[in-house]
C-alpha positions as CSV (number, residue, x, y, z in Angstrom):
1,M,53.5,-118.7,0.5
2,S,56.2,-119.4,3.2
3,S,58.5,-116.5,4.0
4,E,61.3,-118.0,3.5
5,K,63.7,-117.6,-0.2
6,T,61.6,-119.1,-3.5
7,H,64.7,-119.8,-5.1
8,D,66.4,-123.1,-4.5
9,S,69.1,-125.0,-6.4
10,F,69.3,-127.2,-8.8
11,F,69.9,-130.1,-7.0
12,T,68.2,-129.4,-3.9
13,I,64.6,-129.6,-6.3
14,L,66.6,-132.5,-8.3
15,L,66.6,-134.2,-4.7
16,I,63.2,-133.3,-3.2
17,F,61.4,-135.0,-6.8
18,L,63.8,-138.0,-7.0
19,R,62.7,-139.1,-3.6
20,L,59.0,-138.6,-5.1
21,G,59.8,-140.6,-8.4
22,L,61.0,-143.2,-6.7
23,T,58.1,-143.6,-4.2
24,S,54.9,-142.1,-5.5
25,F,53.1,-145.3,-6.6
26,G,49.4,-145.4,-7.7
27,G,48.5,-142.8,-10.9
28,P,48.3,-139.3,-11.5
29,V,45.5,-138.6,-8.9
30,A,48.0,-140.1,-6.3
31,H,50.9,-138.1,-7.3
32,L,48.7,-134.7,-6.9
33,G,48.0,-136.3,-3.3
34,Y,51.8,-137.2,-2.9
35,F,52.7,-133.4,-3.9
36,R,49.7,-131.7,-1.8
37,E,51.7,-133.7,1.5
38,E,55.3,-132.7,0.3
39,F,55.0,-128.6,-0.8
40,V,51.8,-127.8,0.6
41,Q,51.4,-129.3,3.9
42,R,55.1,-130.5,4.6
43,R,57.3,-127.6,2.8
44,R,54.7,-125.1,2.8
45,W,56.2,-123.8,-0.7
46,L,53.0,-123.0,-1.5
47,S,49.3,-122.7,-0.2
48,E,46.2,-124.7,-0.5
49,Q,44.4,-122.3,-2.4
50,S,47.5,-121.6,-4.9
51,Y,48.3,-125.4,-5.2
52,A,44.5,-126.0,-5.9
53,D,44.6,-123.3,-8.6
54,L,47.7,-125.0,-10.4
55,V,45.8,-128.2,-10.2
56,A,43.1,-126.8,-12.0
57,L,45.0,-125.1,-14.2
58,C,47.0,-128.0,-15.3
59,Q,43.6,-130.0,-15.7
60,F,42.7,-127.8,-18.2
61,L,45.8,-128.5,-20.0
62,P,46.4,-131.5,-22.4
63,G,49.0,-133.8,-21.4
64,P,49.9,-135.5,-17.8
65,A,48.4,-132.9,-15.3
66,S,50.5,-134.4,-12.1
67,S,53.7,-134.0,-13.8
68,Q,52.8,-130.6,-14.9
69,V,51.8,-129.4,-11.2
70,G,55.5,-131.0,-11.0
71,L,57.0,-129.2,-13.6
72,A,54.9,-125.8,-12.3
73,L,56.6,-126.1,-8.9
74,G,60.1,-126.6,-10.1
75,L,60.0,-123.5,-12.4
76,S,58.5,-121.4,-9.5
77,R,61.2,-122.4,-7.1
78,G,64.7,-122.2,-9.8
79,G,63.3,-121.3,-13.2
80,F,64.0,-123.6,-16.1
81,R,66.6,-125.1,-14.1
82,G,64.1,-125.8,-11.6
83,A,61.7,-127.1,-13.8
84,L,64.2,-129.3,-15.5
85,A,65.5,-130.6,-11.9
86,A,61.5,-131.7,-11.3
87,W,61.0,-133.3,-14.7
88,C,64.3,-135.3,-14.2
89,G,63.7,-136.4,-10.5
90,F,60.1,-137.6,-10.9
91,T,60.3,-138.9,-14.4
92,L,63.8,-140.5,-14.7
93,P,63.3,-143.4,-12.6
94,S,60.5,-145.0,-13.9
95,A,61.9,-144.1,-17.4
96,L,65.0,-146.1,-16.8
97,L,63.4,-149.2,-15.3
98,L,60.8,-149.2,-18.5
99,I,63.9,-149.2,-20.8
100,V,65.7,-151.7,-18.7
101,V,62.4,-153.7,-19.4
102,A,62.2,-153.0,-23.3
103,Y,65.7,-154.5,-23.2
104,G,64.5,-157.5,-21.9
105,V,67.0,-157.3,-18.9
106,M,64.1,-157.9,-16.7
107,A,61.6,-159.9,-18.5
108,P,57.7,-158.5,-18.1
109,G,56.0,-160.1,-15.2
110,T,58.9,-160.6,-13.2
111,G,59.5,-157.4,-11.4
112,L,57.7,-156.3,-8.6
113,P,56.1,-158.9,-6.6
114,A,52.0,-158.8,-6.9
115,G,51.7,-158.4,-2.6
116,V,54.4,-155.3,-2.7
117,I,52.2,-153.7,-5.8
118,H,49.2,-154.5,-3.8
119,G,50.6,-152.9,-0.4
120,L,51.8,-149.6,-2.6
121,K,48.2,-149.2,-4.2
122,L,46.4,-149.3,-0.4
123,I,48.8,-146.5,0.5
124,A,48.2,-145.0,-2.4
125,V,44.7,-144.9,-1.8
126,A,45.5,-143.6,1.5
127,V,47.5,-140.6,0.0
128,V,44.0,-139.5,-2.2
129,I,41.9,-139.9,1.2
130,Q,44.0,-137.3,2.6
131,A,44.3,-135.1,0.0
132,V,40.4,-135.0,-0.6
133,W,39.8,-134.6,2.2
134,G,42.4,-131.4,2.9
135,M,41.3,-130.0,-0.2
136,G,37.8,-130.8,0.4
137,Q,37.6,-128.4,3.8
138,T,39.4,-125.8,2.1
139,L,37.8,-125.3,-1.3
140,C,34.0,-126.6,-0.4
141,R,33.1,-124.9,2.5
142,G,30.0,-123.0,1.2
143,K,26.6,-125.0,-0.1
144,K,27.4,-124.1,-3.3
145,E,30.8,-125.0,-3.4
146,I,29.7,-128.5,-2.4
147,T,27.0,-128.6,-4.5
148,L,29.6,-128.1,-7.6
149,M,31.8,-130.8,-5.7
150,L,28.8,-133.5,-5.7
151,V,27.7,-133.0,-9.3
152,S,31.0,-133.4,-10.4
153,A,31.6,-136.1,-8.6
154,C,28.6,-138.0,-9.4
155,S,28.7,-137.2,-13.1
156,L,32.1,-138.4,-13.5
157,L,30.8,-141.5,-11.5
158,L,27.9,-142.4,-13.4
159,L,29.4,-141.6,-17.2
160,P,33.0,-142.2,-16.9
161,A,33.8,-140.9,-20.4
162,V,37.3,-139.3,-20.9
163,W,35.7,-136.2,-22.8
164,L,33.5,-135.7,-19.9
165,Q,36.2,-134.7,-17.6
166,P,37.2,-131.4,-19.2
167,L,33.4,-130.5,-20.0
168,V,32.6,-130.6,-16.2
169,L,35.3,-128.5,-15.4
170,L,34.5,-126.0,-18.2
171,L,30.7,-125.8,-17.4
172,A,31.4,-125.4,-13.6
173,G,34.1,-122.4,-14.4
174,I,30.9,-120.9,-16.4
175,S,28.6,-121.7,-13.3
176,G,31.2,-119.9,-11.3
177,L,30.6,-116.4,-13.2
178,F,27.4,-116.8,-11.7
179,L,27.3,-118.3,-8.7
180,F,30.1,-116.1,-7.2
181,K,30.4,-113.0,-8.7
182,N,28.8,-111.0,-5.7
183,H,30.5,-113.0,-3.2
184,V,33.8,-112.5,-1.1
185,L,35.9,-114.8,-2.6
186,P,38.9,-116.0,-1.0
187,D,42.5,-114.0,-1.6
188,T,45.2,-116.1,-3.7
189,A,48.3,-116.4,-2.4
190,H,51.5,-115.3,-5.0
191,L,53.1,-118.0,-7.0
192,P,56.3,-116.6,-8.2
193,V,57.3,-117.4,-11.5
194,Q,61.2,-117.0,-12.7
195,V,59.7,-116.5,-16.4
196,S,58.8,-113.5,-18.0
197,R,55.7,-112.8,-20.3
198,R,57.7,-112.5,-23.2
199,P,59.9,-116.2,-23.2
200,G,56.4,-117.3,-22.3
201,I,55.1,-116.1,-25.6
202,L,57.4,-117.6,-27.5
203,L,57.3,-120.8,-25.9
204,L,53.6,-120.9,-26.7
205,G,54.1,-120.0,-30.0
206,L,56.9,-123.0,-30.2
207,F,54.2,-125.3,-29.2
208,F,51.6,-124.8,-32.1
209,T,54.4,-124.5,-34.6
210,L,55.8,-128.0,-33.6
211,L,52.8,-129.3,-33.5
212,F,51.8,-128.4,-36.8
213,L,55.5,-128.2,-38.1
214,L,56.5,-131.7,-37.0
215,P,54.3,-133.9,-39.0
216,I,54.9,-131.8,-42.3
217,L,59.0,-132.8,-41.8
218,A,58.5,-136.5,-40.7
219,S,56.4,-137.0,-44.0
220,T,59.6,-135.1,-46.2
221,Q,62.3,-136.6,-44.2
222,S,63.6,-140.0,-44.0
223,W,65.4,-140.1,-40.4
224,P,63.5,-142.3,-38.2
225,G,64.2,-140.2,-35.2
226,L,62.1,-137.6,-36.7
227,H,58.9,-139.6,-37.4
228,L,59.7,-140.8,-33.4
229,F,59.6,-137.2,-32.2
230,D,56.5,-136.5,-34.5
231,L,54.6,-139.1,-32.9
232,F,54.9,-139.0,-29.4
233,Y,55.0,-135.1,-29.3
234,R,51.4,-135.3,-30.9
235,A,50.5,-138.1,-28.6
236,G,51.6,-135.4,-25.6
237,S,50.0,-132.6,-26.9
238,L,46.5,-134.1,-27.9
239,V,45.4,-135.9,-25.0
240,F,43.2,-134.6,-21.7
241,G,42.9,-136.2,-18.6
242,G,46.6,-138.1,-17.9
243,G,48.4,-141.0,-18.5
244,H,45.8,-143.7,-18.7
245,V,43.8,-141.8,-22.0
246,V,47.0,-141.6,-23.9
247,L,47.2,-145.2,-24.4
248,P,44.8,-145.8,-27.1
249,L,46.3,-143.1,-29.2
250,L,49.8,-145.2,-28.4
251,Q,48.5,-148.1,-29.6
252,A,47.3,-146.6,-32.4
253,E,50.6,-145.2,-33.5
254,T,52.6,-147.9,-32.5
255,V,50.9,-151.4,-32.8
256,L,48.7,-150.9,-35.8
257,P,51.2,-150.3,-38.2
258,G,53.2,-153.0,-36.8
259,H,56.1,-150.8,-35.0
260,V,55.7,-152.7,-31.7
261,S,53.6,-156.0,-31.2
262,N,50.4,-156.6,-29.5
263,D,51.9,-158.6,-26.9
264,A,54.9,-156.3,-26.3
265,F,52.9,-153.1,-25.8
266,M,50.9,-154.8,-23.2
267,A,53.6,-156.1,-21.5
268,G,55.1,-152.7,-21.2
269,Y,52.0,-151.6,-20.0
270,G,51.3,-154.1,-17.4
271,A,55.3,-153.2,-16.2
272,A,54.1,-149.3,-16.3
273,Q,51.8,-150.3,-13.7
274,A,54.6,-151.2,-11.3
275,V,56.9,-148.7,-11.4
276,P,56.6,-145.4,-9.3
277,G,56.0,-142.0,-11.6
278,P,54.2,-140.7,-14.1
279,L,52.5,-143.3,-16.9
280,F,54.0,-141.2,-19.3
281,T,57.4,-142.6,-19.0
282,F,55.7,-145.8,-20.5
283,A,56.9,-143.8,-24.0
284,A,60.6,-144.6,-22.9
285,Y,59.3,-148.4,-23.0
286,L,57.6,-148.5,-26.7
287,G,60.7,-145.9,-28.3
288,S,63.2,-148.3,-26.9
289,S,61.1,-151.6,-28.7
290,M,60.2,-149.7,-31.7
291,Q,62.1,-151.8,-34.7
292,Q,62.8,-148.8,-36.4
293,W,64.9,-146.6,-34.0
294,P,65.5,-149.9,-31.2
295,G,67.5,-149.4,-27.8
296,W,67.8,-146.9,-25.5
297,Q,68.2,-143.8,-28.1
298,G,64.8,-144.4,-29.2
299,G,63.3,-144.4,-25.6
300,L,65.2,-141.2,-24.9
301,I,63.8,-139.4,-27.9
302,A,59.9,-140.9,-27.2
303,L,60.4,-139.7,-23.8
304,I,61.6,-136.2,-24.5
305,A,59.0,-135.7,-27.2
306,I,55.9,-137.1,-25.0
307,F,57.0,-134.6,-22.2
308,T,57.8,-131.7,-24.4
309,P,54.6,-129.9,-24.8
310,S,53.7,-130.1,-21.0
311,F,56.9,-128.0,-20.6
312,L,56.4,-125.4,-23.5
313,L,52.5,-124.9,-22.3
314,V,53.4,-124.8,-18.3
315,A,56.0,-122.4,-19.1
316,G,54.1,-120.4,-21.6
317,V,50.9,-120.0,-19.6
318,L,52.7,-119.6,-15.9
319,P,53.7,-116.1,-16.6
320,F,50.0,-115.0,-16.8
321,W,48.5,-117.3,-14.3
322,D,49.3,-115.3,-11.2
323,Q,47.5,-112.2,-12.6
324,L,44.9,-114.1,-14.3
325,R,43.7,-115.9,-11.3
326,R,43.4,-112.1,-9.3
327,N,40.9,-111.0,-11.6
328,R,37.6,-110.9,-9.9
329,S,35.8,-112.8,-13.0
330,I,38.4,-115.9,-12.9
331,R,38.4,-115.8,-9.2
332,A,35.1,-116.5,-9.6
333,A,35.3,-119.2,-12.0
334,L,38.6,-121.1,-10.6
335,T,36.5,-121.0,-7.1
336,A,33.4,-123.4,-8.9
337,V,36.6,-125.0,-10.7
338,N,38.4,-125.8,-7.7
339,A,35.3,-127.6,-6.0
340,A,34.5,-129.5,-9.1
341,V,38.3,-130.8,-8.9
342,V,37.6,-131.8,-5.4
343,G,34.5,-134.1,-7.1
344,L,37.2,-134.9,-9.9
345,L,39.3,-136.6,-6.9
346,L,36.4,-138.0,-5.2
347,A,35.2,-139.6,-8.2
348,A,39.2,-140.9,-9.2
349,L,39.3,-142.1,-5.5
350,Y,36.5,-144.7,-6.0
351,N,37.2,-145.8,-9.5
352,P,39.6,-146.9,-10.3
353,I,42.0,-146.1,-7.4
354,W,39.8,-147.7,-4.3
355,T,38.0,-150.3,-6.4
356,G,41.0,-151.5,-8.2
357,S,42.7,-151.7,-4.7
358,V,40.4,-152.3,-1.8
359,S,38.9,-156.0,-2.0
360,S,38.7,-157.1,1.3
361,P,37.9,-156.1,5.1
362,T,42.0,-156.6,5.4
363,D,42.7,-154.0,2.4
364,F,40.4,-151.6,4.4
365,A,41.7,-152.4,8.1
366,L,45.2,-151.3,6.3
367,V,43.8,-148.3,4.6
368,L,42.3,-146.7,7.7
369,I,45.7,-147.4,10.0
370,A,47.7,-145.3,6.5
371,V,45.0,-142.7,6.7
372,A,45.6,-142.1,10.4
373,A,49.3,-142.5,10.0
374,L,49.2,-139.4,7.6
375,Q,46.7,-137.7,9.1
376,V,46.8,-138.0,13.0
377,W,50.3,-139.4,13.6
378,K,51.5,-137.0,11.0
379,C,53.7,-140.0,9.5
380,P,55.5,-139.2,6.5
381,V,54.6,-140.6,2.9
382,W,58.5,-141.7,2.0
383,L,58.7,-144.0,5.3
384,L,55.1,-145.6,4.5
385,V,55.8,-146.4,1.4
386,P,58.5,-149.0,2.0
387,L,56.9,-150.3,5.3
388,F,53.5,-150.7,3.3
389,A,55.6,-152.6,0.4
390,L,57.2,-154.6,2.7
391,G,53.8,-155.8,4.3
392,G,52.1,-156.1,1.1
393,F,55.0,-158.9,0.2
394,I,54.4,-160.5,4.0
395,A,50.7,-160.7,3.4
396,F,49.9,-160.8,0.3
């Protein structure tokens, strides 16, 4: 950890995450790369090891891992207000854009030009390459760690099933108890969390209470807003693996009952791919488009509902996390899990990031330039994002 103060104002955290919310294209794996570059490399809010531990924790929790990492960072720097500032900055830009799409002010398909989107995808590839390389150097130094990383990556590449990701991490953690029990384990830097254990227990209790109570209340009450909140709260509570995994559940809950047409659903999903920030903000589009609760109010309810589980889980678990990860057995398991997380990111680097972005020698050349700009010339990501967007607009 840096020696500087670990408490920042609401507006300081808000502005930092707002810049990320406006420039973080490329999906959840790319977001983790943007966060690493900003908070580990540039600001030194936490060490590489602490960041990897935090990513591993959020991969185990249901919900969007990148948004949860952002919430945890905000919580560690500014308490509950810091978490709120991080969420608002990272989430609201894309949410507001998608609500505008739902209103039809910007017709689906007429948003960002295809060349701009392509340029943004290429810089996202470079960001993920930098993150995988940097985390690999820190977390995969020995033969056992490298082996776990390769097994994790190959498993996810050969069988890209949603359920396999948490299973791979779980099996890695179990194997770590045996592989690293007698090893000298890396020290963990303190991650300050300005929430005590008592509120943490209450928040975890509230998470489970809402999960079981909301369906009962929604079935007995006629207020549409309660049904809307219940639908999106369950979606945010029960999905592992990030934004794309939640789509089938949202489609089943909104399209099949007739709340949203399939064409409108797919148009909104396409628009969600073209905006920065977390894919879970697609909920704002759906909430604004549903016939039972049309307008921005429905979008706001859906947006808050789908992210509420993440806030409750992160704020509930983090007060216990620092002590847990210092336990020798937990540390051994985390050493293996962190290596597996690098493998997970490596697999995601190939599919969908590389396969969905790099399709020509020109693309490959631009990715090489972007990697050199980040790694060698130390150019900030926030500067490269508009440059590659402009370059994509001109070249493609």
